[in-house]
C-alpha positions in Angstrom: -197.6 -20.9 134.7 -193.6 -20.8 135.7 -195.4 -22.8 139.3 -197.0 -25.5 137.1 -193.6 -26.3 134.7 -191.8 -26.6 138.0 -194.5 -28.6 139.5 -194.2 -30.4 136.0 -190.3 -30.9 136.1 -190.5 -32.1 139.5 -193.1 -34.6 138.6 -190.9 -35.9 135.5 -187.3 -36.0 137.2 -188.8 -38.1 140.3 -190.5 -40.0 137.9 -186.9 -40.3 136.0 -185.3 -41.4 139.8 -187.4 -44.2 140.3 -187.0 -45.5 136.9 -183.1 -45.1 137.8 -183.7 -47.5 140.8 -185.9 -50.1 138.8 -183.2 -50.8 136.3 -180.8 -50.9 138.9 -182.8 -53.6 140.4 -183.5 -55.5 137.4 -179.8 -55.8 137.2 -179.9 -57.9 139.7 -183.0 -59.8 139.2 -182.2 -60.9 135.8 -178.8 -62.5 136.4 -180.0 -64.0 140.2 -182.7 -65.4 137.9 -180.4 -66.5 135.7 -177.7 -68.2 138.2 -181.0 -69.8 139.7 -181.7 -67.9 142.6 -185.3 -67.9 143.7 -186.1 -64.0 144.4 -189.7 -63.7 146.2 -189.7 -60.0 145.4 -188.9 -57.1 143.4 -189.0 -53.7 144.8 -188.7 -49.8 144.5 -188.8 -48.0 147.5 -188.6 -49.0 151.4 -191.7 -48.8 153.9 -195.1 -49.3 153.9 -195.8 -51.2 150.1 -198.7 -48.8 147.9 -198.9 -50.8 145.0 -197.4 -55.3 144.2 -198.7 -57.9 142.1 -197.5 -61.2 142.2 -196.2 -63.0 138.8 -194.9 -66.0 138.8 -192.5 -66.5 142.7 -192.2 -62.9 142.4 -193.9 -60.1 143.8 -193.4 -56.8 141.8 -193.8 -53.6 143.9 -193.7 -50.3 144.5 -193.4 -48.5 148.5 -194.0 -45.8 150.5 -189.8 -44.1 150.6 -188.4 -43.6 147.2 -185.2 -44.1 148.7 -184.0 -46.8 147.1 -185.2 -50.6 146.3 -184.3 -54.2 146.6 -184.3 -57.5 145.2 -184.8 -60.5 147.7 -182.8 -63.5 147.2 -183.7 -66.7 149.6 -180.6 -67.3 151.4 -178.0 -64.2 151.2 -176.4 -65.0 154.2 -174.8 -68.7 154.5 -175.1 -70.8 157.7 -172.4 -70.0 160.7 -170.0 -72.5 161.1 -170.6 -75.7 162.6 -174.4 -75.6 162.6 -177.2 -76.5 159.9 -178.8 -74.5 157.9 -180.8 -73.0 160.6 -179.0 -73.5 163.8 -177.6 -71.3 166.3 -174.0 -70.4 167.0 -172.2 -71.3 170.0 -170.1 -68.8 170.1 -170.9 -65.3 172.3 -170.3 -61.8 171.6 -171.8 -58.3 171.9 -172.8 -59.1 168.1 -173.5 -62.4 167.7 -177.1 -62.7 169.0 -177.9 -59.6 166.1 -175.6 -62.1 163.6 -177.2 -65.3 164.2 -180.9 -63.4 163.7 -179.4 -61.9 160.3 -178.6 -65.8 159.3 -182.3 -66.6 160.8 -184.0 -64.1 158.4 -182.0 -65.0 155.4 -183.4 -68.4 156.1 -186.6 -68.0 157.4 -188.0 -68.4 153.8 -185.7 -71.3 152.5 -188.4 -73.8 151.5 -186.6 -77.7 152.0 -187.3 -77.2 147.6 -185.3 -74.3 147.9 -182.2 -75.5 149.3 -180.4 -75.1 146.2 -181.6 -72.0 144.8 -180.0 -69.9 147.5 -177.6 -66.8 146.8 -174.6 -68.2 149.4 -174.6 -71.2 147.7 -174.0 -70.1 144.1 -170.0 -70.0 143.6 -168.1 -66.5 144.1 -168.3 -65.5 140.7 -172.0 -65.9 140.0 -172.2 -63.8 143.6 -169.9 -60.9 142.1 -172.1 -60.8 139.0 -175.3 -60.6 140.5 -174.3 -58.2 142.6 -172.4 -55.7 140.4 -175.4 -56.0 137.9 -177.1 -53.5 139.7 -174.7 -50.9 139.6 -173.7 -51.5 136.3 -177.1 -50.7 134.8 -177.0 -48.0 136.5 -173.4 -47.1 134.7 -174.5 -48.4 131.3 -178.0 -45.8 131.9 -175.7 -43.4 132.4 -174.3 -43.9 129.2 -177.0 -44.0 127.2 -178.2 -40.6 128.7 -174.9 -38.9 127.9 -174.9 -40.6 124.2 -178.4 -38.8 123.5 -177.1 -35.5 125.0 -173.8 -35.3 122.8 -174.8 -37.4 119.8 -178.6 -36.7 119.9 -179.4 -32.9 120.8 -175.4 -32.2 120.6 -172.8 -29.3 122.3 -173.9 -25.7 122.6 -171.7 -24.0 120.1 -171.6 -20.5 119.1 -172.7 -19.3 115.5 -171.4 -16.5 113.2 -174.4 -14.5 113.3 -175.0 -11.8 116.2 -177.4 -12.2 118.8 -177.0 -8.7 120.6 -174.4 -6.0 121.1 -172.6 -5.1 124.4 -172.5 -1.4 125.3 -169.1 -0.8 126.7 -166.0 -2.8 127.5 -165.7 -4.1 130.6 -163.1 -7.0 131.8 -164.2 -10.8 133.1 -163.8 -9.7 136.5 -166.6 -6.8 136.5 -169.2 -9.0 134.9 -168.7 -12.2 137.0 -172.2 -12.0 138.7 -173.1 -10.3 135.9 -173.3 -7.2 133.5 -174.5 -3.9 134.7 -177.9 -2.3 133.6 -175.7 0.7 132.6 -172.0 1.5 131.8 -170.0 2.8 134.2 -169.0 6.5 133.5 -165.7 6.7 131.3 -166.3 3.1 130.2 -165.3 3.2 126.6 -167.9 2.2 123.9 -168.0 -1.3 122.5 -166.3 -1.4 119.2 -168.8 -3.1 117.3 -171.6 -1.1 118.4 -168.9 1.8 117.7 -168.3 0.5 113.9 -172.2 0.5 113.4 -172.9 -3.3 113.4 -176.4 -4.3 114.3 -178.1 -7.6 115.7 -179.2 -10.3 113.0 -175.7 -9.7 111.3 -173.4 -12.1 109.9 -169.8 -11.7 110.8 -168.7 -13.1 107.0 -164.9 -12.1 107.6 -162.1 -10.6 109.8 -159.0 -9.5 108.4 -159.8 -11.7 105.7 -160.4 -14.8 106.8 -163.9 -15.9 105.7 -166.4 -18.1 108.1 -169.3 -20.4 107.6 -172.1 -20.2 109.7 -171.5 -22.5 111.7 -167.8 -21.6 112.5 -168.5 -19.2 115.7 -165.7 -20.8 117.9 -162.9 -20.4 114.9 -164.5 -16.5 114.8 -164.1 -15.9 118.4 -160.3 -17.0 118.5 -160.0 -14.9 115.0 -161.3 -12.0 117.1 -159.1 -12.9 119.9 -156.1 -12.6 118.3 -157.0 -9.5 116.6 -155.7 -5.9 117.6 -156.1 -2.5 116.7 -158.0 -1.6 113.4 -159.4 -4.6 111.6 -161.9 -4.9 108.6 -164.5 -6.9 109.2 -167.2 -7.6 106.7 -171.1 -8.7 108.2 -173.6 -10.1 105.7 -177.0 -8.1 106.7 -179.9 -8.6 104.9 -178.4 -10.4 101.6 -175.8 -8.2 101.3 -172.2 -8.0 102.3 -171.4 -4.5 104.3 -167.9 -4.0 105.1 -167.1 -2.2 108.4 -163.7 -0.8 109.6 -163.8 -2.2 113.2 -161.1 -0.7 116.1 -161.1 -3.9 118.3 -160.0 -3.5 121.5 -157.5 -5.5 124.0 -159.5 -6.5 127.2 -159.3 -8.9 130.3 -161.4 -11.9 129.4 -161.8 -15.5 130.6 -160.1 -18.1 128.9 -161.5 -19.7 125.6 -163.5 -22.3 126.4 -164.3 -21.5 129.8 -166.4 -19.2 132.1 -164.7 -19.5 134.9 -163.6 -15.1 135.7 -160.5 -16.4 137.8 -158.5 -17.8 135.0 -158.2 -15.0 131.8 -156.1 -13.6 129.4 -155.6 -10.8 127.6 -156.9 -10.8 124.3 -158.9 -9.0 121.4 -162.9 -7.5 122.1 -165.5 -7.1 120.2 -168.1 -6.8 122.1 -170.6 -9.0 120.5 -172.8 -12.5 122.2 -173.5 -14.9 118.8 -176.0 -17.0 118.7 -176.1 -20.4 119.9 -176.7 -23.4 118.5 -176.6 -27.3 118.9 -173.5 -29.3 117.1 -173.9 -33.5 118.0 -171.0 -34.8 119.0 -169.1 -38.7 118.1 -169.0 -41.0 120.6 -165.5 -40.0 121.7 -167.0 -37.5 123.8 -169.3 -39.4 125.5 -166.5 -41.4 126.6 -164.7 -38.2 127.8 -167.5 -36.6 129.3 -168.2 -40.4 131.6 -164.4 -40.3 132.6 -164.7 -36.7 133.6 -168.3 -37.6 135.7 -167.2 -40.5 137.5 -163.6 -38.8 138.6 -165.6 -35.5 139.3 -168.7 -37.8 141.4 -166.0 -39.9 143.3 -164.4 -36.8 144.4 -167.5 -35.2 145.6 -168.7 -39.2 147.7 -165.8 -38.5 149.2 -165.9 -35.2 150.1 -169.2 -35.8 151.6 -168.0 -35.9 155.7 -166.0 -32.7 154.9 -169.0 -31.2 154.2 -171.1 -32.3 156.3 -170.7 -28.9 159.5 -171.7 -26.3 156.5 -175.0 -29.1 155.1 -175.6 -28.8 159.2 -175.6 -25.3 158.6 -177.7 -24.8 156.0 -180.2 -26.8 157.3 -180.7 -25.2 161.1 -178.8 -22.5 161.4 -179.5 -20.5 158.2 -176.2 -20.2 156.9 -175.4 -20.1 153.1 -176.2 -23.2 151.4 -173.1 -23.9 149.2 -172.5 -24.3 145.3 -171.1 -28.2 145.8 -173.4 -29.1 148.8 -175.0 -32.7 148.6 -178.3 -32.9 147.6 -180.9 -35.4 148.1 -184.2 -36.8 146.5 -185.9 -33.9 147.4 -183.1 -31.1 146.1 -182.1 -32.8 143.0 -186.5 -32.9 141.9 -186.7 -29.4 142.7 -183.2 -28.4 140.4 -185.9 -30.3 138.0 -188.4 -28.6 138.2 -186.6 -25.3 138.2 -184.8 -26.8 134.8 -188.5 -26.8 133.2 -189.6 -23.8 134.7 -187.0 -21.5 132.8 -188.2 -18.9 130.2 -187.2 -18.1 126.9 -184.2 -20.7 126.6 -183.7 -23.6 123.5 -185.5 -26.5 124.3 -181.8 -28.1 124.1 -180.5 -26.7 126.9 -183.8 -27.7 129.0 -183.8 -31.3 127.8 -180.3 -31.5 128.0 -179.8 -30.4 131.6 -182.5 -32.6 132.5 -181.3 -35.7 131.4 -177.1 -34.5 132.2 -178.8 -34.4 136.0 -180.4 -38.1 135.5 -176.8 -39.7 134.3 -175.5 -37.6 137.2 -178.0 -39.1 139.9 -177.0 -42.5 137.9 -173.3 -42.8 138.1 -174.1 -41.8 141.9 -175.9 -44.8 142.3 -172.9 -46.5 140.9 -169.6 -45.6 142.5 -172.3 -45.5 145.9 -173.4 -48.7 145.9 -169.5 -50.2 145.2 -168.6 -49.3 148.5 -167.3 -52.5 150.4 -170.4 -51.9 153.3 -173.3 -53.8 153.6 -176.5 -52.7 152.7 -174.9 -51.7 149.7 -174.1 -54.0 146.6 -170.3 -53.5 147.1 -171.0 -55.5 151.0 -172.0 -58.6 149.1 -168.8 -58.5 146.6 -166.0 -57.5 148.6 -166.5 -61.3 150.7 -167.2 -63.3 147.2 -164.2 -61.6 146.2 -162.7 -62.9 149.4 -164.2 -66.6 149.6 -162.8 -67.0 145.9 -159.3 -65.9 147.1 -159.5 -68.6 150.1 -160.3 -71.0 148.0 -158.2 -70.7 145.3 -155.4 -70.3 147.6 -156.2 -73.7 149.6 -156.6 -75.3 146.0 -153.5 -74.0 145.4 -151.8 -75.8 148.5 -154.0 -78.9 148.6 -156.0 -77.8 151.4 -159.3 -78.3 152.4 -162.0 -76.2 150.7 -163.0 -73.1 153.6 -165.9 -73.0 153.3 -168.2 -70.0 152.6 -167.0 -66.2 154.2 -169.2 -65.0 156.7 -170.9 -62.2 155.6 -172.8 -61.6 158.2 -169.6 -60.4 160.5 -169.8 -57.3 158.3 -173.5 -56.8 159.9 -171.8 -54.2 162.3 -171.0 -51.6 160.4 -174.2 -52.0 158.1 -175.7 -51.0 161.2 -173.5 -47.9 161.8 -173.6 -47.0 158.4 -177.5 -47.4 157.6 -177.3 -44.8 161.4 -175.2 -42.5 159.4 -177.1 -42.8 156.2 -180.3 -41.9 158.0 -179.0 -38.9 160.1 -177.6 -37.3 156.2 -181.0 -38.0 154.7 -182.1 -36.1 157.2 -179.9 -33.2 157.3 -179.8 -33.2 153.3 -183.5 -32.9 153.2 -184.2 -30.3 155.2 -181.8 -28.1 154.1 -183.0 -29.1 150.5 -186.2 -27.3 151.7 -185.5 -24.6 154.0 -182.4 -23.5 151.9 -181.9 -24.8 148.4 -179.2 -25.3 145.6 -180.5 -22.7 143.1 -179.3 -22.9 139.5 -180.6 -19.9 138.4 -179.9 -18.0 141.2 
């Protein structure tokens, strides 16, 4: 059954990735059509076409390699300066033939009646909107997914009902890899167990301070602030039972973090509280978005430095790092791992699933803004530069300098594509033979 749920999880997450890609391309498509640019193709994936259908002047389809997608707009590159719309440049250089071929390909499907519907003929601000619309759609989707998790499902929050009791007192550093099956010799008995507390008891008050059923965080802080003999009242089978508990000072992780390296000395009772999910407001969504965007941006900048370790994990049998980059195979497999969990609340599965898909969309948002063709930023930056040149020329009464030759960025595009293909091979092999695991 676990294998079946793993397969189902992989399939569902893979579909989520395809939807994210199609949603991205929809941003380009809708704004291009809005500005009158002709769009012959709307494709999800690359390589051989698996399915397609033509509606109006646009062919919609799915291709075999799900590494992205594209909306093909006519006339993405302007003709070379000093030539006609289909002319060749007289200049020479090591990459001139490459750029001339790209310009010719860009103009190949421009019919005479479509001359005024080319991408490059639109004003810079319109081109910026068209190219930014794709990443922006990923950002919108990420916000929507985080809102569903935080405002719909909610955050896991401790209640005041006891789920389980600890047997003995152990510092946080001793249980960072999981509590031992048996208490070590000489470890003192946990205070709650010693006082006669039982699972399913609800802690009503600590040292006279009363707590409602949903006041778990406040209860945890009250216990941490306690020390020595402490009167605690529990509710059991509808009756309130007073207990005299000797709360012990212990080394615990800081409140609100599970990092055993960040510890404090605080009161320890030895109970595990039930967990419920409490919806939060829009402010938490904004905060989560800021945290995820900054964290993802940092992770992207660290990809080059992580490549040696990733190569070692893929081909040399080295241990895979927890923060290692993952590809389509890796994140889809994680989706299967999430759904295959046993004995966890459904809210946890759904929240983890949606959070991962939101994180993927934030990655798509940031990666596509890099100023390198064929990424969207590779067209945004030339449009910004063209706008600056034109406005400067207009301010000083100079002639219009004309469109910026975005074809000059093509050598960088080929280097980027080769580097990306190498990264794709390494990360895919690592995801297959040495995957990142969320649950050990």
